C-alpha positions, 0 to 999 in steps of 0.5 A, a space after each residue: 229509435 229502438 223498439 222499446 223507445 218506439 213503444 214507450 213513445 207511442 204509449 206516452 203520446 197516446 196517453 197524452 192524447 187520451 187525457 187531452 180528450 177528457 179535459 176537452 170534453 170537460 171544457 166543452 161542457 163548461 162552454 155550453 153551460 152544461 151542468 157539472 152534475 153531468 160531467 161523469 156521465 159524459 166522460 165516464 167511459 174515456 176516463 175509466 179507460 185511460 185510468 185503467 190503461 195506466 196499469 200498463 205502467 206497473 207492468 212496464 216497471 215490473 219488466 224493467 222497460 222503465 226504471 221505476 219502482 214497481 211498488 210506488 207505481 202500483 200504489 199510485 195507480 191503485 189509489 186512483 182506481 180505488 177512488 174512481 171504481 170503488 168510490 165514484 163508480 159505486 156511489 152515484 151520489 158523488 158523481 154529480 159533485 163539483 169535486 168530481 169535476 175538480 178531480 177530473 181537471 186536476 188529474 187531466 192537467 197533471 197527466 198531459 204534461 207528464 206524458 208529453 215530457 216522457 214522449 219528447 224526452 224519448 225523441 231527444 227533442 226539447 222538453 223545456 215547456 213540458 218539463 216545466 209544466 210537469 214539475 210546476 203544475 203540481 203546485 196547484 194541481 196536487 192539492 186540488 186533486 188530493 183535496 177532491 179525492 178526500 172530499 169525494 171519499 168523505 161524501 161517499 162513506 155514509 152510503 158505503 156504510 148504509 148499503 154495505 158496499 164491499 162488505 163481507 161478514 162472517 161466517 162465510 165460505 172464505 172465513 174472511 171478513 172485510 169492511 170497506 167502510 173501515 178501509 175508507 176511514 184508514 185511507 182518509 186518515 192516510 191522506 193527512 200525513 201523506 199529502 204533505 209528505 208527497 208534496 215535499 217530495 215533489 218539491 225536491 223533484 222540482 228543484 232537482 229537475 228544473 235546476 239540472 235543465 237550467 244548467 244544461 241550457 246555460 252550458 
């Protein structure tokens, strides 16, 4: 295995382990009857770490280590960081919401097979189960995750407005105004066309990859 492949294998395998740890913590909370309002306080540090760790994927695309679009990868990673750091982290009222727990479950269960699929494909091993989960799990997990993001964003917006979170008014030395509350409205409305568009795109990807996998198995 060449250096690039070895690095990517270690990266993907580490990420799979990281997200497995997160979902296992959520599962443990549920098994001992610990309230969902405590989910954020228990998983905050690993959750933030592994989500920020994905910024490396933007670098991977920019350096040509992987054949991915830099812009697409950046948007995917940045959108999650906005929800996690600009919304959940800054607005404590949403941290105890059941929708943060469903968000955590959706993101974790989507990422584990994705990273395992990439890691196994680098070794030349069989990826049948991981690939099926990678391209089938989204059927439930994408609406669950995106729906949770929308609800958390909506719940947080009054607090963002009233507290002036990420608000920069004129006049100031930068001669620049910014109102994150208005940005949140834009983001919320972007979900409406964005969700069905992305869902349709992933359905096409599912058909493409699972049909090619079936063809290789038959051959």
